[in-house]
N, C-alpha and C positions, 0 to 999 in steps of 0.2 A: 368124745372129742369132736365128732361131726356136728352135734347139736350146738356146741359152743361156737364153732366156726360159722355155722349158718346164722346163729344169733348175731355175731359180730358183723357179718355181711349185711344182715338186715338193718342193723344200726347204722352202718356206713351209708347204705342206700337212702335211709331216712334223712340222715344228715346232709347228704348231697342234694336231695330233693328239697329240703328246707332251705338250703343256701341258694339254690336255683330260683325258688319261688320268691324269697325275700329280697335278694340282691341281684339276681340274674347272673348268667354266665358271661354275657358280653356287656361290658360297661358302655353306657351311652353318654354322649356329650349333650348336655342340655343347653339349648340356645338361649342366651341371655338377651333380653330385649335391650336394644340400644336406646339412647336418648332420642336419636333421630326417628326411630319407629314409634316412640310414645307420642310424638307430636301428631296432630291430626294431618292427614295427607291433603294437600290442595288438589282439587279436581275440577274438571269441566264436564258438564253433561253434554253428551254427543249422541245424536240420533244416527243410527247406522244406515248407510247408503249401500247400494250394490257395489261389491268389490272391496269394501272396507274390511280391514283386519285391525287388530289392536296395534300391531306394529306400524301399519301404514298411517293410522290416525295420529299416533305419537310422533312419527317422523314428519308428518305434514305440519303439526303444531310446532316442531322444533326445527323446521327448515332442513330436514334431511339427516339430522344427526341425533342418534339415540344417546341420551346422557347417562343412562344406567344400563346394567346388564338386562338381557331379555328375562332371565329368571326373576330378577327384582321387579321388572315391569309386570310380569304375570302375578306375582305375589301381591303387589300394591293393588292391581286391578281387582283381584279376588278379595282383598281386604275391603275395598270400596263397594264391591258387588258380591255379597255373600251368596252362595249357592248358584253362581253363574260360572260356567266353563268359559275361560278366555279364548278357547280354540273354536267355539261354536256360537259366535254372535249372530243375532237374528236381525234381518233387515227390518227397519221401521221401528225397532225398539230403541229406547234411550238408556244409556249406560253412563256411569260415572267413570271417566277416564282420568288417570293420574296426570297431573300437570307438574312438570319439572322446570325449575328456573334455569335459564341458560347461563352458562358460566362465562 
């Protein structure tokens, strides 16, 4: 009787492991690309000066008002500049900065 019980436990463990590997235990929500993201982002090339940050550059371009969330700004920046960290811009380098139309 012990052997049957151990056999059933092993089958249950294998079934649970298979379920976990194929479907996962936590369902994830896949982000769907919106039509707006599929369009090519307008940008301006800006050479970084001392004291510039991504936020300060965009606010200067937009006369003080950020038209999108900071998370969206960082995502757009990294889309335009792959492999560049938005938090560590280097003085003298030129980057593509997203340009947002004023509403």
